[in-house]
GUVEXKE-408654 format. One line per field, with one value per residue: residue in one letter; x, y, z of N, C-alpha, C, O in turn; residue number from 0. Coordinates in nm, 3 decimals. Layout:
BEGIN
residu: [A;...];
n.xx: [X;...];
n.yy: [Y;...];
n.zz: [Z;...];
ca.xx: [X;...];
ca.yy: [Y;...];
ca.zz: [Z;...];
c.xx: [X;...];
c.yy: [Y;...];
c.zz: [Z;...];
o.xx: [X;...];
o.yy: [Y;...];
o.zz: [Z;...];
num: [NUM;...];
END
This chain:
BEGIN
residu: [M;T;N;F;D;A;F;I;K;V;Y;I;E;E;L;E;A;V;V;R;K;H;P;E;E;Y;R;W;P;I;E;N;F;Q;R;I;I;E;K;M;I;E;G;F;R;T;K;T;Y;S;L;E;G;R;A;I;R;A;T;C;K;R;L;D;I;H;Q;T;Y;K;D;I;N;A;F;L;D;K;N;P;A;V;L;Y;K;A;G];
n.xx: [1.178;0.878;0.745;0.488;0.501;0.692;0.554;0.335;0.470;0.581;0.343;0.211;0.386;0.358;0.080;0.045;0.198;0.053;-0.199;-0.138;-0.050;-0.264;-0.524;-0.787;-0.874;-0.952;-1.194;-1.168;-1.022;-0.674;-0.631;-0.758;-0.590;-0.444;-0.650;-0.753;-0.531;-0.522;-0.757;-0.687;-0.467;-0.594;-0.752;-0.554;-0.457;-0.678;-0.722;-0.903;-0.872;-0.854;-0.752;-0.737;-0.620;-0.367;-0.176;-0.157;-0.069;0.180;0.308;0.327;0.491;0.732;0.801;0.832;0.620;0.358;0.053;-0.173;-0.422;-0.338;-0.051;0.013;-0.096;0.058;0.309;0.263;0.227;0.467;0.791;1.136;1.130;1.163;1.416;1.345;1.292;1.384;1.174];
n.yy: [0.881;0.929;0.987;0.888;0.697;0.523;0.435;0.301;0.098;-0.054;-0.118;-0.279;-0.501;-0.592;-0.641;-0.846;-1.049;-1.089;-1.167;-1.409;-1.552;-1.538;-1.605;-1.646;-1.419;-1.239;-1.134;-1.163;-1.338;-1.422;-1.388;-1.154;-0.958;-0.743;-0.569;-0.499;-0.370;-0.145;-0.016;0.035;0.206;0.429;0.488;0.563;0.783;0.957;0.979;0.808;0.563;0.267;0.216;-0.034;-0.371;-0.615;-0.556;-0.275;-0.217;-0.351;-0.213;0.046;-0.009;-0.092;0.145;0.312;0.470;0.610;0.440;0.609;0.826;1.091;1.078;0.899;1.034;1.269;1.160;1.057;1.292;1.423;1.499;1.465;1.108;0.879;0.654;0.310;0.002;-0.290;-0.563];
n.zz: [-0.855;-0.688;-0.354;-0.354;-0.562;-0.451;-0.224;-0.342;-0.481;-0.270;-0.137;-0.327;-0.337;-0.072;-0.056;-0.246;-0.125;0.112;0.017;-0.103;0.118;0.300;0.171;0.242;0.368;0.180;-0.057;-0.324;-0.597;-0.663;-0.931;-0.997;-0.919;-1.047;-1.122;-0.872;-0.764;-0.931;-0.846;-0.580;-0.610;-0.716;-0.495;-0.307;-0.442;-0.443;-0.179;-0.050;0.063;0.277;0.615;0.714;0.730;0.650;0.451;0.428;0.682;0.686;0.481;0.586;0.803;0.676;0.548;0.755;0.860;1.050;1.099;1.012;0.871;0.848;0.864;0.655;0.433;0.441;0.385;0.126;-0.014;0.007;-0.124;-0.221;-0.283;-0.010;0.107;0.120;0.299;0.141;0.046];
ca.xx: [1.061;0.814;0.699;0.367;0.546;0.757;0.448;0.260;0.558;0.585;0.208;0.185;0.464;0.298;-0.053;0.061;0.245;-0.057;-0.305;-0.090;-0.038;-0.394;-0.629;-0.919;-0.910;-0.987;-1.311;-1.137;-0.912;-0.546;-0.642;-0.808;-0.492;-0.415;-0.769;-0.758;-0.422;-0.565;-0.853;-0.616;-0.388;-0.690;-0.788;-0.445;-0.449;-0.791;-0.727;-1.024;-0.828;-0.882;-0.635;-0.749;-0.559;-0.227;-0.088;-0.132;0.011;0.317;0.364;0.363;0.607;0.852;0.834;0.844;0.511;0.250;-0.062;-0.283;-0.446;-0.255;0.088;0.022;-0.119;0.176;0.414;0.229;0.236;0.602;0.892;1.154;1.101;1.254;1.462;1.266;1.351;1.340;1.098];
ca.yy: [0.817;1.010;0.911;0.815;0.580;0.431;0.377;0.206;-0.017;-0.136;-0.169;-0.390;-0.615;-0.642;-0.696;-0.976;-1.145;-1.116;-1.242;-1.546;-1.617;-1.538;-1.583;-1.651;-1.285;-1.155;-1.185;-1.171;-1.431;-1.363;-1.356;-1.017;-0.876;-0.619;-0.483;-0.450;-0.273;-0.021;0.049;0.083;0.323;0.539;0.520;0.641;0.911;1.043;0.976;0.737;0.427;0.221;0.185;-0.171;-0.479;-0.651;-0.495;-0.135;-0.221;-0.388;-0.102;0.154;-0.054;-0.087;0.283;0.383;0.568;0.573;0.395;0.705;0.900;1.211;1.047;0.840;1.140;1.356;1.087;1.049;1.425;1.477;1.452;1.343;0.981;0.830;0.517;0.216;-0.130;-0.388;-0.671];
ca.zz: [-0.798;-0.585;-0.237;-0.395;-0.636;-0.357;-0.142;-0.424;-0.507;-0.148;-0.111;-0.421;-0.288;0.052;-0.084;-0.312;-0.024;0.206;-0.053;-0.121;0.249;0.369;0.070;0.305;0.416;0.066;-0.130;-0.466;-0.627;-0.705;-1.074;-1.006;-0.848;-1.119;-1.114;-0.734;-0.751;-0.997;-0.757;-0.462;-0.650;-0.724;-0.357;-0.248;-0.514;-0.403;-0.031;-0.010;0.099;0.412;0.698;0.760;0.653;0.670;0.351;0.463;0.805;0.648;0.401;0.680;0.881;0.591;0.514;0.882;0.864;1.141;1.023;1.027;0.747;0.848;0.832;0.521;0.335;0.441;0.314;-0.016;-0.074;0.024;-0.218;-0.299;-0.216;0.091;0.084;0.196;0.318;0.040;0.107];
c.xx: [1.006;0.780;0.575;0.407;0.610;0.653;0.373;0.343;0.561;0.448;0.176;0.260;0.398;0.161;-0.043;0.104;0.131;-0.166;-0.263;-0.084;-0.173;-0.509;-0.769;-0.966;-0.956;-1.100;-1.283;-1.020;-0.787;-0.548;-0.690;-0.710;-0.467;-0.531;-0.780;-0.651;-0.462;-0.664;-0.784;-0.532;-0.479;-0.733;-0.680;-0.435;-0.558;-0.810;-0.856;-0.994;-0.868;-0.751;-0.633;-0.669;-0.411;-0.133;-0.058;-0.046;0.157;0.385;0.410;0.486;0.736;0.897;0.847;0.747;0.411;0.128;-0.183;-0.301;-0.354;-0.112;0.105;0.005;-0.001;0.291;0.387;0.249;0.376;0.697;1.024;1.129;1.207;1.306;1.378;1.336;1.296;1.275;1.154];
c.yy: [0.907;0.923;0.830;0.687;0.477;0.361;0.269;0.082;-0.110;-0.196;-0.288;-0.516;-0.677;-0.703;-0.832;-1.083;-1.185;-1.199;-1.387;-1.622;-1.632;-1.517;-1.582;-1.513;-1.192;-1.217;-1.204;-1.266;-1.357;-1.325;-1.211;-0.915;-0.742;-0.521;-0.421;-0.345;-0.140;0.056;0.107;0.206;0.446;0.583;0.601;0.779;1.009;1.047;0.911;0.592;0.394;0.194;0.040;-0.267;-0.494;-0.577;-0.349;-0.127;-0.251;-0.279;0.010;0.115;-0.044;0.055;0.372;0.500;0.520;0.540;0.484;0.776;1.021;1.180;0.985;0.948;1.236;1.290;1.087;1.183;1.484;1.417;1.517;1.218;0.948;0.694;0.425;0.082;-0.226;-0.505;-0.805];
c.zz: [-0.686;-0.463;-0.273;-0.469;-0.545;-0.270;-0.219;-0.452;-0.387;-0.120;-0.202;-0.374;-0.165;0.028;-0.150;-0.212;0.070;0.139;-0.073;0.012;0.320;0.270;0.130;0.354;0.303;-0.014;-0.277;-0.488;-0.675;-0.853;-1.095;-0.948;-0.918;-1.111;-0.975;-0.712;-0.814;-0.910;-0.634;-0.495;-0.658;-0.584;-0.286;-0.313;-0.466;-0.252;0.020;0.027;0.243;0.486;0.744;0.672;0.676;0.574;0.385;0.588;0.771;0.567;0.492;0.761;0.800;0.561;0.638;0.890;0.970;1.057;1.054;0.894;0.738;0.804;0.694;0.416;0.326;0.366;0.164;-0.087;-0.070;-0.080;-0.184;-0.217;-0.113;0.049;0.170;0.201;0.213;0.111;0.093];
o.xx: [1.081;0.786;0.559;0.353;0.585;0.664;0.350;0.291;0.545;0.439;0.119;0.203;0.385;0.129;-0.116;0.053;0.117;-0.219;-0.345;-0.111;-0.193;-0.584;-0.861;-1.085;-0.994;-1.102;-1.368;-0.929;-0.795;-0.472;-0.664;-0.745;-0.468;-0.509;-0.814;-0.676;-0.438;-0.656;-0.818;-0.527;-0.443;-0.748;-0.710;-0.406;-0.533;-0.902;-0.911;-1.083;-0.911;-0.652;-0.537;-0.653;-0.340;-0.022;0.057;0.041;0.247;0.505;0.521;0.574;0.836;1.016;0.871;0.784;0.383;0.102;-0.281;-0.208;-0.298;-0.058;0.202;0.081;0.036;0.363;0.477;0.284;0.402;0.686;1.022;1.110;1.324;1.247;1.342;1.425;1.174;1.314;1.096];
o.yy: [0.953;0.800;0.716;0.580;0.357;0.240;0.160;-0.030;-0.231;-0.313;-0.386;-0.625;-0.799;-0.807;-0.925;-1.195;-1.302;-1.292;-1.478;-1.742;-1.730;-1.421;-1.522;-1.494;-1.077;-1.339;-1.257;-1.274;-1.244;-1.237;-1.153;-0.798;-0.638;-0.401;-0.304;-0.243;-0.034;0.179;0.217;0.300;0.554;0.703;0.696;0.878;1.128;1.111;0.954;0.507;0.481;0.153;-0.003;-0.243;-0.401;-0.540;-0.306;-0.040;-0.185;-0.255;0.062;0.197;0.008;0.082;0.493;0.613;0.401;0.604;0.440;0.784;1.049;1.247;1.016;0.954;1.280;1.356;1.113;1.187;1.586;1.301;1.622;1.224;0.984;0.628;0.461;0.052;-0.240;-0.542;-0.901];
o.zz: [-0.600;-0.470;-0.228;-0.440;-0.559;-0.246;-0.169;-0.446;-0.401;-0.083;-0.156;-0.373;-0.156;0.086;-0.113;-0.214;0.105;0.200;-0.062;0.016;0.392;0.284;0.072;0.380;0.329;-0.035;-0.349;-0.405;-0.721;-0.895;-1.200;-0.929;-0.852;-1.095;-0.962;-0.649;-0.756;-0.901;-0.590;-0.416;-0.612;-0.558;-0.214;-0.246;-0.452;-0.202;0.121;0.021;0.319;0.425;0.807;0.552;0.716;0.613;0.372;0.598;0.823;0.582;0.477;0.785;0.848;0.549;0.627;0.923;0.977;0.956;1.114;0.813;0.632;0.717;0.623;0.320;0.218;0.292;0.085;-0.205;-0.135;-0.118;-0.119;-0.095;-0.127;-0.036;0.282;0.122;0.199;0.221;0.142];
num: [0;1;2;3;4;5;6;7;8;9;10;11;12;13;14;15;16;17;18;19;20;21;22;23;24;25;26;27;28;29;30;31;32;33;34;35;36;37;38;39;40;41;42;43;44;45;46;47;48;49;50;51;52;53;54;55;56;57;58;59;60;61;62;63;64;65;66;67;68;69;70;71;72;73;74;75;76;77;78;79;80;81;82;83;84;85;86];
END
């Protein structure tokens, strides 16, 4: 598993938890979750993601990454994957 894969796995877990706990903060219903994940993966792949939101904050915390583009991008590009805290 690469760092990118580990990041995406944790991000998906955190995003699902946040959407279920705070649905009022999202304009899309949980039924669109898979489509949103696909868009987010592409955003991380192309480095066009946003630093805003509970899911990115929680992902960075679990992976012990500073919530900055520089640190997230360095993590995504580095391999092999680090161990992360299970959610």
